C-alpha positions in Angstrom: 99.0 137.7 102.8 102.3 137.7 100.9 104.3 138.5 104.0 102.6 135.6 105.8 103.3 133.3 102.9 107.0 134.3 102.9 107.3 133.7 106.6 105.7 130.3 106.2 108.2 129.4 103.4 111.1 130.2 105.7 109.9 127.6 108.3 111.2 124.8 106.0 113.3 124.1 102.9 111.9 126.4 100.2 114.3 125.0 97.5 113.0 121.5 98.0 109.5 122.9 97.7 110.3 124.7 94.4 111.9 121.4 93.0 108.8 119.5 94.0 106.5 122.1 92.4 108.5 122.0 89.1 108.5 118.2 89.1 104.7 118.1 89.5 104.2 121.0 87.1 106.0 119.4 84.2 104.6 116.0 85.0 101.2 117.5 84.8 101.9 119.1 81.5 103.0 115.9 79.9 100.2 114.0 81.5 97.4 116.0 79.9 99.0 116.9 76.6 96.5 114.6 74.8 93.7 116.9 75.9 94.4 120.0 73.8 95.8 118.0 71.0 92.7 115.7 70.8 90.8 117.8 68.2 93.8 117.5 65.9 94.3 113.8 66.7 90.8 112.7 66.0 90.8 114.4 62.6 93.6 112.0 61.7 92.3 108.9 63.4 88.6 109.2 62.8 87.4 108.1 66.2 83.8 107.9 67.6 82.9 110.2 70.6 83.3 107.3 73.0 86.8 106.4 71.6 87.7 110.1 71.8 86.8 110.2 75.5 88.7 106.9 76.1 91.9 108.2 74.3 92.2 111.3 76.5 91.1 109.4 79.6 93.8 106.6 79.4 96.7 108.8 80.7 94.4 110.0 83.5 93.7 106.4 84.6 97.3 105.3 84.2 98.4 108.1 86.6 95.7 107.0 89.0 96.9 103.4 89.2 100.6 104.2 89.0 100.3 106.7 91.9 99.6 103.9 94.2 102.7 102.0 92.9 104.8 105.1 93.1 103.5 105.9 96.6 104.6 102.4 97.6 108.0 102.9 96.0 108.3 106.3 97.7 107.9 104.6 101.1 111.1 102.6 100.4 113.5 104.9 98.6 114.7 108.5 98.3 112.0 110.5 96.5 114.6 112.6 94.7 115.9 109.6 92.7 112.3 108.3 92.2 111.3 111.7 90.8 114.3 111.7 88.3 113.2 108.2 87.1 109.7 109.4 86.6 110.8 112.4 84.6 112.8 110.0 82.3 109.8 107.8 81.7 107.6 110.7 81.0 109.9 111.9 78.3 109.6 108.7 76.2 106.2 109.5 74.5 107.2 113.0 73.1 110.6 111.6 72.1 109.0 108.7 70.3 106.4 110.8 68.5 109.1 113.3 67.4 110.9 110.7 65.4 108.2 108.2 64.5 107.8 108.4 60.7 104.2 107.1 60.4 100.8 108.1 61.7 100.5 106.4 65.1 97.7 103.8 65.5 95.0 104.1 68.2 96.6 101.2 70.1 100.1 102.7 69.9 98.7 106.0 71.3 97.1 104.1 74.1 100.4 102.6 75.1 102.1 106.0 74.9 99.3 107.4 77.0 100.2 104.9 79.8 103.7 106.3 79.9 102.2 109.9 79.9 100.5 108.7 83.1 103.8 108.4 84.8 103.9 112.3 84.8 100.6 112.4 86.6 101.8 109.8 89.1 104.4 112.4 90.3 101.6 113.5 92.7 102.5 110.6 95.0 106.1 111.7 95.2 106.1 115.5 94.9 103.5 116.2 97.6 104.9 114.0 100.5 108.4 115.0 99.6 107.5 118.7 99.8 105.6 118.2 103.0 108.6 116.3 104.6 110.5 119.6 104.5 107.9 121.6 106.6 106.2 121.3 110.0 102.7 119.8 110.4 101.0 123.1 111.2 101.5 124.5 107.7 100.9 121.2 105.7 97.7 122.5 104.1 99.4 125.5 102.6 102.7 123.7 101.7 100.9 120.8 100.0 98.6 123.3 98.3 101.7 125.2 96.9 103.4 122.0 95.7 100.2 120.6 94.2 99.6 123.9 92.4 101.9 122.3 89.9 98.7 121.3 88.2 99.1 124.7 86.6 101.0 122.6 84.1 97.6 122.2 82.4 97.7 125.9 81.6 100.9 125.3 79.6 99.0 122.5 77.7 96.3 124.9 76.5 98.7 127.7 75.5 101.5 125.7 74.1 100.4 122.7 72.2 97.4 123.8 69.9 99.4 126.6 68.1 102.3 124.2 67.6 100.1 121.5 66.4 98.6 123.9 63.8 102.1 124.8 62.6 104.0 121.5 62.8 101.5 118.8 63.3 100.2 117.3 66.6 102.9 114.6 66.8 105.8 116.9 66.5 104.1 119.5 68.8 104.5 117.1 71.8 108.3 117.6 71.7 107.7 121.0 73.3 107.4 119.1 76.6 111.0 117.9 76.5 112.8 121.1 77.6 110.3 121.5 80.4 111.1 118.0 81.6 114.8 118.7 81.4 114.4 121.8 83.5 112.5 119.9 86.2 115.2 117.2 86.2 118.0 119.7 86.7 116.1 121.4 89.6 115.3 118.1 91.2 118.9 116.9 91.0 120.3 120.0 92.7 117.5 121.1 95.0 115.3 118.1 95.6 115.4 116.8 99.2 113.4 114.0 100.9 113.2 113.9 104.7 110.4 111.3 105.0 111.2 108.1 106.9 111.6 105.0 104.8 110.8 101.3 105.3 110.3 98.2 103.3 112.3 96.7 100.3 113.2 98.8 97.3 113.5 95.8 95.0 110.0 94.5 95.8 108.5 97.9 95.4 110.3 98.5 92.1 109.1 95.1 90.8 105.5 96.0 91.7 105.8 99.3 89.9 107.2 97.7 86.7 104.5 95.0 86.8 101.8 97.6 87.2 103.2 99.7 84.3 103.4 96.7 81.9 100.1 95.3 83.0 98.3 98.6 82.5 99.7 98.9 79.0 98.3 95.5 78.1 94.9 96.1 79.7 94.5 99.5 78.1 95.0 97.9 74.6 93.2 94.7 75.3 90.1 96.1 76.8 88.7 98.1 73.8 89.7 95.2 71.5 87.5 92.8 73.5 90.3 90.5 74.5 89.0 90.3 78.1 85.5 89.1 77.3 83.8 92.5 77.2 83.0 94.6 74.2 81.9 98.1 73.4 81.2 100.8 76.0 81.0 98.2 78.8 84.6 97.3 78.2 85.7 101.0 78.4 83.9 101.5 81.7 85.5 98.3 83.2 89.1 99.3 82.5 89.5 101.0 85.9 88.3 97.9 87.7 90.8 95.8 85.9 93.5 98.3 86.7 92.7 98.4 90.4 92.7 94.6 90.6 96.1 94.6 88.9 97.5 97.1 91.3 96.0 95.3 94.3 97.6 92.0 93.3 101.1 93.3 93.4 101.0 95.8 96.3 101.7 95.1 100.0 98.9 94.2 102.3 99.1 97.6 104.1 97.4 99.2 101.1 94.5 96.8 101.2 94.2 97.2 105.0 94.0 101.0 104.6 90.9 100.5 102.4 89.1 99.0 105.4 88.6 102.4 107.0 85.4 104.4 106.5 87.4 107.7 106.4 89.5 106.4 103.5 86.5 105.8 101.3 84.8 109.1 102.1 87.9 111.1 101.2 88.4 108.9 98.2 85.0 109.9 96.9 85.6 113.6 97.7 88.9 113.7 95.9 87.5 111.7 92.9 85.1 114.7 92.5 87.5 117.6 93.2 90.7 116.5 91.6 89.1 114.0 89.3 86.8 116.7 88.1 89.7 119.1 87.5 91.9 116.6 85.6 89.1 114.9 83.8 87.5 118.1 82.6 90.9 119.5 81.6 91.6 116.4 79.4 88.2 116.7 77.7 87.3 120.4 77.7 88.9 121.1 74.3 86.8 118.4 72.7 83.7 119.5 74.6 84.0 123.2 73.5 84.8 122.2 69.9 81.8 119.8 69.8 79.3 121.8 71.7 80.1 125.4 70.6 82.1 124.7 67.4 85.0 126.9 68.7 88.3 127.0 66.8 90.8 124.5 68.2 93.3 127.1 69.3 90.6 129.2 71.0 89.4 126.0 72.8 93.0 125.4 74.0 93.2 129.0 75.3 90.0 128.5 77.3 91.4 125.3 78.6 94.4 127.2 79.8 92.2 129.9 81.5 90.1 127.3 83.3 93.1 125.3 84.4 94.9 128.4 85.6 91.9 129.3 87.7 91.8 125.9 89.4 95.5 125.6 89.8 96.0 129.0 91.4 93.1 128.6 93.8 94.4 125.2 95.1 96.9 126.8 97.6 94.1 129.1 98.7 91.9 126.1 99.4 94.7 124.7 101.6 95.2 128.0 103.4 91.4 128.3 104.1 91.3 124.7 105.3 94.3 125.5 107.7 92.2 128.3 109.2 88.7 126.7 109.4 89.5 123.0 108.7 89.0 121.1 105.5 85.7 119.6 106.8 84.0 123.0 106.9 85.6 124.3 103.7 84.6 121.3 101.7 80.9 121.9 102.3 80.9 125.0 100.2 83.2 123.7 97.5 81.3 120.4 97.0 78.0 122.4 96.9 79.3 124.6 94.2 80.4 121.6 92.1 77.0 119.9 92.5 75.1 123.1 91.5 77.3 123.7 88.4 77.1 120.1 87.2 73.3 120.2 87.7 73.1 123.4 85.6 74.9 121.7 82.7 72.7 118.6 83.2 69.5 120.5 82.9 70.2 122.9 80.0 72.8 123.9 77.4 74.0 127.4 78.4 75.0 130.1 75.9 78.8 130.2 75.2 79.2 133.2 77.5 77.2 131.6 80.3 79.1 128.4 79.8 82.5 130.1 80.2 81.3 131.7 83.4 79.9 128.5 84.8 83.1 126.6 83.9 85.3 129.2 85.6 83.2 128.8 88.7 83.4 125.0 88.4 87.2 125.1 88.1 87.4 127.4 91.1 85.5 124.9 93.2 87.7 122.1 91.9 90.9 124.0 92.9 89.7 125.1 96.3 88.3 121.6 97.0 91.6 120.0 96.0 93.5 122.1 98.5 91.0 121.5 101.3 90.9 117.8 100.8 94.6 117.3 101.0 94.8 119.5 104.1 93.0 116.6 105.8 95.3 113.8 104.6 98.5 114.4 106.7 96.4 115.3 109.7 94.3 112.1 109.5 97.3 109.8 108.6 100.5 111.6 109.7 102.6 108.4 109.8 101.5 107.1 106.4 101.1 110.2 104.3 102.9 108.7 101.4 100.7 105.6 101.3 97.4 107.5 101.7 98.5 110.2 99.2 99.0 107.4 96.6 95.6 105.7 97.4 93.6 108.9 97.5 95.4 110.4 94.5 94.6 107.2 92.6 90.9 107.8 93.4 91.2 111.3 91.9 92.6 109.9 88.7 89.9 107.2 88.4 87.3 110.0 88.8 89.2 111.9 86.1 89.0 108.8 83.8 85.3 108.3 84.1 84.5 112.0 83.4 85.6 112.1 79.7 84.5 108.5 79.1 81.0 109.1 80.4 80.6 112.4 78.7 81.8 110.8 75.4 79.3 107.9 75.8 76.5 110.4 76.7 77.2 112.4 73.6 77.3 109.3 71.4 74.1 107.7 72.8 71.9 110.8 73.4 73.4 113.5 71.2 73.9 115.8 74.3 76.1 115.9 77.4 73.2 116.4 79.8 73.0 112.9 81.2 76.8 112.8 81.9 76.7 116.1 83.8 73.6 114.9 85.7 75.5 111.8 86.9 78.4 114.0 88.2 75.9 116.4 90.0 74.5 113.4 91.8 77.9 112.2 92.9 78.9 115.6 94.2 75.6 115.9 96.2 76.3 112.4 97.7 79.8 113.5 98.8 78.4 116.7 100.3 76.0 114.7 102.3 78.7 112.5 103.6 80.9 115.5 104.7 77.9 116.9 106.6 77.3 113.5 108.2 81.0 113.0 109.2 81.5 116.6 110.5 81.4 115.8 114.2 83.6 112.7 113.9 86.2 114.5 111.8 86.6 118.0 113.4 88.5 116.8 116.5 91.5 115.7 114.3 90.9 118.0 111.3 92.3 121.1 113.0 96.1 121.3 113.1 96.0 122.7 116.6 94.9 119.2 117.7 97.1 117.3 115.3 100.3 119.0 116.3 103.7 117.9 115.0 104.4 115.9 118.1 100.9 114.8 119.1 99.3 112.3 116.8 95.5 112.0 117.2 94.0 108.6 118.4 92.4 107.9 115.0 95.7 108.4 113.3 97.5 106.2 115.7 94.9 103.4 115.3 95.2 103.7 111.5 99.0 103.7 111.6 99.0 100.5 113.6 96.5 98.9 111.3 98.4 99.5 108.1 101.8 98.6 109.5 100.7 95.1 110.6 
């Protein structure tokens, strides 16, 4: 296996792959740093369970919406410079919290959470940039390696809780700064983007800036009731407002891409696999402390273990999908997610059983992530950047709803059962759709058919549609 992997890496630019991996890894670390720090933060702020879920979910949603804007920007400019700009924006929250002399308010933390989302939006740049340095036949494996940067969540669990206990949670965030600096240096010297570019940089940059500013306003205004909704309904509507905002400033080709049935099915799948991974990672420390009364540092260590499992298995999911196709592989991974969510929906397992079930759940998340993105460059080879942004956004929206719904379920019923039951139903629905689409997808889902110089008819039709 290792010899095969080394041979694969030599078929392209391995330095560019390493730079993309580090960019995504550190972006992921910054993106989810609220998660392991949340048990410390809520002690200071005195938040309700629903507000706790909202706080850790805001960076997840911000990354979801900003991925589309960054995917659009990636289509117009060199991904290397875009990555460096994203790293700089991601560094603002830890720098601010390091020097801010007061206890931050809930609204201020929400605004900083939007900037943390820029780190998660690195997905829309790191993956297509890595893939642009390798041939089509190994895209599943290469994108799986680049996206294994979500191992950054492991650093969150190990790094931030002990520092928060020693120096306070606000100062603990500064530990992300040297990691971002390392990623910036590697991207500057090793980053390379070979993807074709089109469109106007100025327009795409203006769309990104408008989306970032608009999200900051919406995230603060929604829980305060400024938009006409109040309470939990307002929290649940924030993604809708965010999507409408993004749609209003993005080019028509993004809206045209949403007319396709395949887009919506893969959106649902990825909102469950990646959305489950990132949403659970942002909330798992709170869940373990609330449900099993674990010490905060121990909960962070378990978060690191779960995240490590999912992150390390993501490349394997891509490799398995390269061999048997993502269509076949996803049947097993979605089934595992549905069964595990159903188990938590029906009963509260013992702490030991819960750890085992969560490890299995994260394994299915990681494998499912790799298998899903094996399909994207094969289905849309001429618009991988656009579709990466759209589908990655769906994953982030799924990741937003998971902690918010679990928080609401806890506040309303006293348990998490109803929240997990909802997610089990969604995973079962996605599994049914994969089974129904199997015959339609298999002709283009195998890389032997979608060779580097032979684009499948569905891909050609889609490319024509979204370039009109």
